[in-house]
N, C-alpha and C positions, 0 to 999 in steps of 0.2 A: 629298378633303381638306377642302373647305368644309363639307360636311354633318357629317363627323366632328368638326370643330372646333366647330361650333354645338352638337352633342350634348354634347361635353365641357364647354363653357361652361355649358350647361343643367344638367348633372350637378353641377357645382361650386356652382351657385346654386340647387339643387333645393329648399332649405328656404324660399326667398323667391320662388319662381315664382308669377306671377299666373295666374289662370284663362285669360286670352287667350294666354299664352305656351305653354300646352299645345298649341295649334294650330301654333305655330312648331316645336315639337319633333316633332309628328306630320308636319309638312311635310318636315322633314329625314329622318325615318325612311322616308317614301315615296320621296323622291328618292334616298336611299341604296339602297333596295331596287331601284329601277329601274337604278341604276348597276351594282350587283353582279349582278343577274340577266340583264341584257341585254348589256352591253359585253363580258364574257368570251366570249360566243358570237358577237357581231357582228364583233369585230375580226378573228379568224382567217378568218371567212367573207368579209369584205371583202378581205383580203389574197389570197385564192384566187379571188375573183370569183364565188363561188357559195355556196349554203347547204350546210353540211357535216354537219348533225346529225340529219337524218331528219325524218319527218313528225310523230312524237309530240312530239319536242322543239320542233319548229316551233309546234305548238299551244300548248305550255306557254309558250314564249317570247312568243307573241302575247298570251296571257292575262295574263302578268306585265306586259307593256308597257301594256295597257289598264287593268289594275287599279291599278298604281302611278301611271300618268299621270292617270287620273280621280280617284284619291284626292288627289293634289296639287292638282288643279283644284278639287275639291269642298271641300278643306280651306281654300283661299284664300277661297272663297265664305263658308264658315262663319265664318272669322276676320273678314271684313269685316262680317258681320251682328252678331257679338259686339261689335266695336269701335263700330259704329253704336249698338247698344243702350246701351252704357256711356257714350258721349259725349252722344248726343242724348236719351236717356231715362234719366237717372241714377237715378231712383226705382226703375225696374225693373232697370237694369244693375247696381246695387249688390247686388242679390239673386243675381246670377249667381256661383255658387261653383265650386270645383274639381271637385266631384262632377258638376255640370251640364256642365262642360267635358269631363270623361271620358266622360260619356254621349253627348255630341255627337260626340266623336271616334270612338266605336264606331259611331254612325250614319253618319259619313262613310265608314268602311270598308264598311259594309253597302250603302250607296248605290252605291259604286264596284263592289262585288262583283256586284251585279245585272247590270250591263252587261258585266262581265268574263266571267261564267259563261254569259251568254246564248248566245254562239256554240257553246259546248260542248254546250248543250242544243238545238242546231239552230235557234236564233233568230239568224239571221245565220251567217256562216262565217269561220273563220280560214284563212289561207293565205299563201304567199310573197308578198312585196312585188314589184311589177312590175320593180324593179331587181335582184331575185334574190339579195340577200345578207342579207335579214332577213325576218321574218314579222310580219304584222299582220292586220287585217280584210281579208277578200277583197272587193276593190272591184269585181270583175266580177260577183259574184253578184246584186246588185240589178237588173242588166239583164234577168235572166230568172227571178228568184224574188221573189214579193211579200213573204215573211217577211223576207228579207234587206233589201229596200227599207224596210220598216217599222222594222227595227233601225237602219238608218242615219239615218232621219228622227228617231226617238226620241233617238238619240245626239246629233244636232245640236241638237234643241230642249232636252233636259234636261241635256246636258253641255257645251253651248257658249252657246246663246242665253240660257237662263235664268240660269246663273252670271254671264255677262257683264253682264246687266241688273242683277242683284243687287249685284255688285261696284261698278258705276258709280254706282248710286243710293245705296248705303251711303256711299261716300267723298264723294259730293257733299253728302249731308246732314251728314256729319262736318265738312267744310270750311266749310259755311254756319254750322253751330252754333259752331265755334271762332272764325270770323270775327266773329260777333255778340258772343260773349263777350269777345273781345279788344277790340272797340270800346268795350264797356261798361266794362271794366277800365281802359282808357287814359284815361278821364275822371278817374280818381283817382290813378293811379300813373304813374311815368315809363315811357317806351317801352323803356328798357333793362332790362327785367325778364324773368323766365323765361317769361312768356306769349309773348313774341316767339320765343324759341327753341322753345317747344312747338309754336307754330303752324308754324314752319319745318319742324320734324321731321315733323309730320302731313302737310304738303304734300309733302315728299320721299317719305315712305312711300306716300302715295296715288298719286303720279305713277309711282313705281317699280313698284308692284304692277300698276297698270292698263296701263302700257306693256309690262311683262313678260308679262302675261296675253295682251294682243292680239298681241304679237310672236311668242309661242310657238304659240298655238292658232288664230289666224285663218287662216294658210296651210293648216293641216291641215283646218279646217272647209271652206274654199273648195274644196280638192281633193276632199274627200269628197262635197260636193254636186255637183261637176262629174262625178265618176264615177258617182254614184247616179242622176242625172237626165239625164245625157248618155250618150255612148258611151264606156265605160271604156277601150276599146282605143285610143281616140284621145287619151287623156291621156298626155302624155310621161312616161317613167319618171323623168326628172330632176325633174319637178314633185313626184312622190311622195317622192323622195329628199330634196329641199330641205325639204318640209313636215315630214318625219320628223326631220331634223337640227335644225330650229328648235324643234320640240316638245321634243326631248331636251336642248336648251340650258337649259331651265328648271331642270334638276338642278344647274347651275352657278350661275346668278345668284340663285336663290331664297335660298340661305344668305347670299350676299354682301349682299343687300338688308338683311337683318335684322342681320347682323354690323356693317355700316357705318352703318346708320341708327338703331339702338337704343343709346342711351348706356350703359345698364346692362350690356348684353352686351359693349360695347366695353371698359368699365372692368374687367369680370371677365376678359376675354381679356388685357388689358394686365397685370393682376395675375398671372395664371397664367404668362404669358411672362416676366415679370420674376422670378418665383420660380424658374422653370426656368433662366434665365440665371444667377441666383445659385448654384444647385446645381451647374451645369456649371463655373462659375468656381471654386467652392470645391474641386472635384475636381482642378483644375489644380495641378501641382507648384509653380508659381511664384506661386500666388495670395496667399501670406502676405505677402511683401514689398510687393506692389502694394497689397494691402488696407490695409497699414499706412501707406503713403506717398502713394498716388495716387488712391484711389477714394472718399474721403470725400465729395467734392463730388458725384460721380455718385449716391451713395446718397441724399444730400440731395435731389437732383433727382428721383429715383424716389419719395421720400417725398412731396415736394410734389405731384407728379402724382397720386399715389395718394390724396391728401387732397381731390381734387375731389368736388363734390357731385353725386349722381345722383338726380333726382326729389325734391330737397329733403332727402335723408338723407345723413349722413356714412357713407362706406364702412366704415371700421374705426376707430371712435372709441376712442382709448386703447390700441390694439393694436400689437404689434410685427409688422410685415408680413412681414419676411424671416427670421423665427426658425423654425428647424426643431427645435430642442431645447426644453428647458423654459424657462419665463420667466426663472428665476433665472440659468441658464447664459447666456441671451442677454444679460442686462444686464451680466454679467461680461466677455463677449468682444466685444460689439458696440461700435463707436465711438459717441460722443455724436451724436445726430441732432436736427435742428431742423426745424420746420414753419412756413411762413409763415401768419400769420393773414390771412384774406381782407379783410373790411371791418368797420367798426363796433367796433373794439377799440383800446385804447390801446397794445397790444403789437404789436411788429413781428415778433419771432421768439420762439418758446418751444420748449423741449426737448420731445421726445415724452413723456418721463416726467411732464411737467407737465400734459399734456392732460386727464388724469382729475381734476385738482384745480381746474382753472379752470372757471368757469360756462360752460355750453354756449352761452348767449346771446352771449358775447363772440365767438363764431366765426361768427355768422350775419349 
């Protein structure tokens, strides 16, 4: 539900997507792919306490888990690099376009595919997990095969240690840059400006991404190194199970991080749910009397909330937000609505129809 919601929001704002947001969409696609390819097989196997679908499906299941998992992980790394480039090196970051983002997304999938296809080409092996209800990398093979050991080592270095280093360095540079800019700006303007909220947003995103990355993949990396360089038969099955569960929780909290922390995604989601509410209500047989007598104030409230600014831009300047028919029909049937002017204006309330005739500076 979280990933589908994020993709729906991205589809509705597709004309205004920024290059960095392509990686958020790709992250949802990879997380949704993991959910749809793994859990329909894992759930019945867990209920029967054994793998039900044979060796070939086991190989494909393991490959999908590695592919989508590494794609999400590599995608987070690419996103942190792009954000660092745009914030810390704006002269280069401003040249980063949507075509560059698409090319980098393709590179993310190719990078993950190398490690996902490797065991099918006998560089490492796939097999049942020690707890017996799912399939992944064969953790016992490194104890007696050098190629399997090299695969695990490369997996640890290039799919955990290197991404971890890049993510932490990128967000550290971002925080340092934003902190320096904030201190410079505060010499000239009040502290109650958008720089404060922007700084808080970046801090929240940075902490959420880093904690989520460590929480998901550190247990898996630790168990992998334990099995590769120790005796895999002595690693408890519960350790493998716990590591797998924590890694797969990333499919839940990745979309939540961006839905909760990105204001423009939140505003778009609110607008979509508000329109859905209106459509459901209009289909109700008792909607007409209530609309006439009881819901004018609620619609005013919805309009006020929808008039919030995101990244300094007005969401829908001079537009009727809840109209599904033509503009003329809307003005005939809809009640008079007003919007509160924020600051810097002599007006306290204006009707929505007046918004297009007033100077925009009055609303800033």
